[in-house]
Every structure is written in C-alpha cells, then in structure tokens.
C-alpha positions as a Python dict, from the first residue, in 0.01 Angstrom:
ca = {
    (1, 'X'): (0, 0, 0),
    (2, 'X'): (125, 346, -90),
    (3, 'X'): (152, 584, 201),
    (4, 'X'): (95, 949, 112),
    (5, 'X'): (242, 1215, 337),
    (6, 'X'): (10, 1453, 517),
    (7, 'X'): (180, 1768, 375),
    (8, 'X'): (121, 1636, 22),
    (9, 'X'): (-248, 1581, 96),
    (10, 'X'): (-272, 1933, 238),
    (11, 'X'): (-100, 2066, -73),
    (12, 'X'): (-347, 1910, -318),
    (13, 'X'): (-659, 1971, -106),
    (14, 'X'): (-744, 2305, -274),
    (15, 'X'): (-719, 2153, -623),
    (16, 'X'): (-853, 1801, -567),
    (17, 'X'): (-1186, 1891, -732),
    (18, 'X'): (-1004, 2028, -1036),
    (19, 'X'): (-784, 1719, -1056),
    (20, 'X'): (-1091, 1494, -1039),
    (21, 'X'): (-1268, 1696, -1309),
    (22, 'X'): (-962, 1680, -1536),
    (23, 'X'): (-925, 1307, -1474),
    (24, 'X'): (-1293, 1240, -1550),
    (25, 'X'): (-1279, 1458, -1862),
    (26, 'X'): (-967, 1282, -1987),
    (27, 'X'): (-1118, 941, -1911),
    (28, 'X'): (-1448, 1013, -2087),
    (29, 'X'): (-1285, 1164, -2398),
    (30, 'X'): (-1024, 888, -2419),
    (31, 'X'): (-1276, 607, -2374),
    (32, 'X'): (-1503, 777, -2627),
    (33, 'X'): (-1224, 759, -2884),
    (34, 'X'): (-1103, 409, -2790),
    (35, 'X'): (-1453, 260, -2804),
    (36, 'X'): (-1534, 478, -3109),
    (37, 'X'): (-1867, 590, -2967),
    (38, 'X'): (-1920, 832, -3256),
    (39, 'X'): (-1966, 536, -3486),
    (40, 'X'): (-2160, 321, -3237),
    (41, 'X'): (-2403, 598, -3145),
    (42, 'X'): (-2438, 727, -3501),
    (43, 'X'): (-2733, 507, -3596),
    (44, 'X'): (-2889, 513, -3252),
    (45, 'X'): (-2879, 893, -3216),
    (46, 'X'): (-2917, 996, -3580),
    (47, 'X'): (-3287, 1092, -3546),
    (48, 'X'): (-3209, 1314, -3246),
    (49, 'X'): (-2908, 1463, -3427),
    (50, 'X'): (-3123, 1540, -3732),
    (51, 'X'): (-3380, 1711, -3510),
    (52, 'X'): (-3109, 1923, -3349),
    (53, 'X'): (-2976, 2014, -3694),
    (54, 'X'): (-3325, 2125, -3804),
    (55, 'X'): (-3333, 2357, -3502),
    (56, 'X'): (-2972, 2479, -3501),
    (57, 'X'): (-2915, 2539, -3873),
    (58, 'X'): (-3187, 2805, -3919),
    (59, 'X'): (-3071, 2982, -3603),
    (60, 'X'): (-2714, 2978, -3738),
    (61, 'X'): (-2837, 3117, -4070),
    (62, 'X'): (-3032, 3393, -3893),
    (63, 'X'): (-2724, 3510, -3706),
    (64, 'X'): (-2493, 3484, -4005),
    (65, 'X'): (-2726, 3662, -4249),
    (66, 'X'): (-2905, 3909, -4023),
    (67, 'X'): (-2680, 3990, -3731),
    (68, 'X'): (-2349, 3968, -3919),
    (69, 'X'): (-2492, 4070, -4261),
    (70, 'X'): (-2308, 3799, -4453),
    (71, 'X'): (-2468, 3728, -4789),
    (72, 'X'): (-2572, 3365, -4797),
    (73, 'X'): (-2850, 3127, -4888),
    (74, 'X'): (-2997, 2855, -4673),
    (75, 'X'): (-3147, 2513, -4738),
    (76, 'X'): (-3237, 2277, -4449),
    (77, 'X'): (-2886, 2212, -4308),
    (78, 'X'): (-2664, 2403, -4551),
    (79, 'X'): (-2555, 2764, -4569),
    (80, 'X'): (-2398, 2863, -4902),
    (81, 'X'): (-2181, 3173, -4909),
    (82, 'X'): (-2104, 3413, -5194),
    (83, 'X'): (-1743, 3291, -5203),
    (84, 'X'): (-1866, 2948, -5320),
    (85, 'X'): (-1810, 2768, -4991),
    (86, 'X'): (-2089, 2592, -4803),
    (87, 'X'): (-2127, 2491, -4441),
    (88, 'X'): (-2324, 2169, -4403),
    (89, 'X'): (-2403, 2086, -4042),
    (90, 'X'): (-2284, 1732, -3982),
    (91, 'X'): (-2473, 1526, -3722),
    (92, 'X'): (-2154, 1503, -3517),
    (93, 'X'): (-2151, 1884, -3488),
    (94, 'X'): (-2494, 1921, -3329),
    (95, 'X'): (-2356, 1933, -2974),
    (96, 'X'): (-2515, 1602, -2876),
    (97, 'X'): (-2175, 1437, -2827),
    (98, 'X'): (-2078, 1713, -2584),
    (99, 'X'): (-2412, 1680, -2403),
    (100, 'X'): (-2348, 1309, -2347),
    (101, 'X'): (-1987, 1363, -2238),
    (102, 'X'): (-2090, 1639, -1995),
    (103, 'X'): (-2365, 1417, -1852),
    (104, 'X'): (-2120, 1133, -1788),
    (105, 'X'): (-1863, 1363, -1625),
    (106, 'X'): (-2124, 1522, -1399),
    (107, 'X'): (-2284, 1187, -1312),
    (108, 'X'): (-1953, 1064, -1171),
    (109, 'X'): (-1850, 1394, -1012),
    (110, 'X'): (-1937, 1437, -643),
    (111, 'X'): (-2242, 1631, -542),
    (112, 'X'): (-2604, 1587, -443),
    (113, 'X'): (-2817, 1395, -694),
    (114, 'X'): (-3126, 1604, -620),
    (115, 'X'): (-2937, 1901, -767),
    (116, 'X'): (-2775, 1701, -1048),
    (117, 'X'): (-3124, 1609, -1171),
    (118, 'X'): (-3185, 1969, -1278),
    (119, 'X'): (-2824, 2085, -1323),
    (120, 'X'): (-2730, 1830, -1588),
    (121, 'X'): (-3029, 1916, -1816),
    (122, 'X'): (-2955, 2286, -1761),
    (123, 'X'): (-2601, 2214, -1880),
    (124, 'X'): (-2749, 2049, -2191),
    (125, 'X'): (-2924, 2373, -2282),
    (126, 'X'): (-2606, 2573, -2231),
    (127, 'X'): (-2407, 2323, -2441),
    (128, 'X'): (-2661, 2332, -2724),
    (129, 'X'): (-2652, 2712, -2721),
    (130, 'X'): (-2271, 2685, -2728),
    (131, 'X'): (-2303, 2451, -3028),
    (132, 'X'): (-2503, 2717, -3212),
    (133, 'X'): (-2245, 2982, -3121),
    (134, 'X'): (-1977, 2743, -3247),
    (135, 'X'): (-2161, 2700, -3579),
    (136, 'X'): (-2195, 3077, -3618),
    (137, 'X'): (-1821, 3126, -3561),
    (138, 'X'): (-1740, 2848, -3810),
    (139, 'X'): (-1980, 3000, -4064),
    (140, 'X'): (-1826, 3345, -4029),
    (141, 'X'): (-1480, 3192, -4065),
    (142, 'X'): (-1581, 3001, -4378),
    (143, 'X'): (-1747, 3307, -4531),
    (144, 'X'): (-1474, 3560, -4455),
    (145, 'X'): (-1154, 3355, -4424),
    (146, 'X'): (-1201, 3007, -4571),
    (147, 'X'): (-827, 2935, -4560),
    (148, 'X'): (-846, 2934, -4180),
    (149, 'X'): (-1158, 2720, -4152),
    (150, 'X'): (-991, 2377, -4110),
    (151, 'X'): (-744, 2500, -3851),
    (152, 'X'): (-1019, 2682, -3665),
    (153, 'X'): (-1254, 2384, -3677),
    (154, 'X'): (-995, 2130, -3566),
    (155, 'X'): (-839, 2332, -3285),
    (156, 'X'): (-1081, 2599, -3163),
    (157, 'X'): (-1379, 2363, -3155),
    (158, 'X'): (-1227, 2115, -2914),
    (159, 'X'): (-1096, 2378, -2674),
    (160, 'X'): (-1413, 2581, -2697),
    (161, 'X'): (-1627, 2293, -2571),
    (162, 'X'): (-1374, 2199, -2303),
    (163, 'X'): (-1394, 2561, -2190),
    (164, 'X'): (-1772, 2539, -2164),
    (165, 'X'): (-1738, 2207, -1974),
    (166, 'X'): (-1491, 2375, -1739),
    (167, 'X'): (-1719, 2673, -1671),
    (168, 'X'): (-2016, 2445, -1605),
    (169, 'X'): (-1803, 2233, -1372),
    (170, 'X'): (-1663, 2541, -1197),
    (171, 'X'): (-2013, 2672, -1129),
    (172, 'X'): (-2112, 2328, -995),
    (173, 'X'): (-1801, 2308, -778),
    (174, 'X'): (-1851, 2657, -632),
    (175, 'X'): (-2227, 2640, -575),
    (176, 'X'): (-2328, 2280, -514),
    (177, 'X'): (-2044, 2054, -400),
    (178, 'X'): (-2054, 2032, -24),
}
C-alpha cells in the first residue's frame, strides 16, 4: 500500500476537485475515442441529431445573415456563401456528443443527486446554445476567411467545448459541491 504524506495531501486539497474533473474529462474523452462511440451511437442517435440540426441550422443562418450581414442562402442544413463555400451541419456537430460527455462527467463527479437532476439538463441547454455559437463562428470563418476554416474547426472547436465544460463544472463546484 502506498503511504501518502500529510503535507502532500494538504498541498493538493485546494485543487482536488479540479484534478478529479480533469481526470474524468480525460477518461471520458479517451474512452469515447477508444470505443469509437461516434460510430456506435451514429445510428442510434441519428434521429435526435437530425432534429437538433433542423433547429440549429436556421438559427445559425439567422445570425450569419441578419446579425453579421453575410450574404448567404440557406437550405435545411446548408448555408452557401457568396465565395462558393458551403457549411453543411454534420450530425456530429450538433452538440449532442458534448451533451453526453458532460452528462457522464457530472454523473460521476461528487455532489447531491437532487441538484444534479436539474443541473445536468440545464447544462445540456447551455451546451446546445454553445453549439449554435460554435456554428456561427465556423460559418463566419468560412465566409470571410475560408483558408483558416480547417485550422479553426480542428483546434478551436475542441478547446471551446472543453472551456464550456470547465465553466459548467466550476459553477457546480462553487455552488453545489458540499
């Protein structure tokens, strides 16, 4: 058995919640990739993904065309820009994957279940709004700077959602973990 010194335990006490959150996040994302849950859940969740796309795509188009005044046309799940590029919302970009990952992390994170019952669905709403914001940013990037789209999509996207996860966890940690 490994014996841990008392000073070490006192040293990590202030950050033990953060370490647990990071460990759970790493575990969920790694297992997701190892098990290839995107592929496994594809057929099972496709109807829900399609429904989310039918909600998110018109909202994305509204922001892109009205709020940001970018000339574009819209058809179901596709925004076509004047520069010839199109953004087609893929089912894996609906935010559902992040909703499931967040739910798993929060289910295993300490805290009272009577509060998790409403906090986790509230997090879903925030994550789906974040997914729309993400789509708007990707659309603007594709319309105004298509050369940067792939880099932005591959790098910003991942860190953006981890940032939202972190803020949701931080709020949980500060307000509800006893």
